[in-house]
N, C-alpha and C positions, 0 to 999 in steps of 0.2 A: 118500383118495378126496376129490375136489373136489366142489363143489356141482354143477358141470356133469356129472360122472360119476355122482353120486347120481341126478340127474334121468334120465340116460340109462339107468341100471340099472332104475329103476322103470318107465319107459316101455317098455323092452324086455321086462320080465317081463309086463306087461299085454298087449303086442302079441303075444307068443308064446303066451299062454294064453287069449286072448279073441278069438273070431272070430264071435260070435253077432250082434253089432250093429256099426254104425259107431261110431267113437270121435272125439270132438271133442278134439283135442290143443290145448294152450295155444299161443296166438299163431300158429295155422295156419289158413288160410282153410277154412271149413267151411260146407257147405250142409245146413241142418237137413232131415232126411228128412221126407217127406210121409206122415203116418199110419203111421210105423214107429218102434219103440223105438230109442233111441240113448243113448250115455253120454258124459260129459265127465270127463276126468281133470284134477285140479289137485294140485300138490305145494306144500304150504305149509311153508316153512322156519320153524322156531321158534328157541328160545334155543340158544346155544352157550356152553359153559363148560369150564373145566378140571376133570377128575376129580381127586379128592384122591389116590387111589392111582394110581401109575404116571405121574402128571403128563401124561396124554393129554387132548386136547380131545374133548369129546363134543358132537355136534350132534343136536338133536331136531327132529322135523318131523311132519307129518300128510299122509297120502295121502287125498285126498278124491275120491270118485267119485260123480257125480250120475247117476242113472238116470231117464230120461224115457220114458214110454209114453203112447200116445194116451188122452185122457180117456174115461171111461165104458167101459173095457174090463176092469174088475176088477183085482184085485191079485195073483192067483195067479201069473201069468207074471212080473210085475215082481219079486215077492218071490223067486221061483226064480232069476231073474237075479242078484239081490242076494246070495243064498246062494253062487252060483257065483263071483261077483266077489270076495266077502269071502274065500273059501277060497284065492284066488290069493295073498293077502298075509297072512291071519290067522295069527299065531304062526309066521311063516316067517323064515328067515335066508337071505340071498343077497347076493353081491358086497359084503361088509362092512356090509350093512344088516341090522338086527334089527327085525322088525315085532312090534307088540303085538297085542292082541285087537281085532278089527273090531267096529264098532257100526253099526247102521242107525238112521236117523230118518226118519219120514214127514213130508214137506213138504206133501203134498196136491196138489190140482188147481188148474189155471188154466183159461182158456177152451179150451186145446188140449191141454195136457200134464198128466199126473199124475207126481209126482216123489218119489223116495226117495233119500236120501243115505247113502253108506257112508263111514265115516272109520276110518282105521287109523293109530295112532301108530307112529312108527319112530325109531330112533336109529342113529348111526354114530360110531365112534371114529376119531380120527386121531392 
């Protein structure tokens, strides 16, 4: 699996399993919704190395999903969205990708948006 195919698989899985809000895809023109929750997907490639056994390459990375909701609307809805989004990738295997355990971190609010980030480590062997 190539880096391009890795990205395509992750994007396809999110697209097939998430219809609740609009998605801000990397390097694609996006108009931030006015007063509505939205998410941003980032795929962060990490270290690559040879596995000792089998002499295969292993590529590590992180799926990062930022969830934004209007400020001063509470956290119940956004945390529910985070639970649903995390479950799409948490401890899942698909298309030669193996995902680890999802984590969330509270970023907090700005003038307009309240934000929580979800991160899911993944690996693939080639």
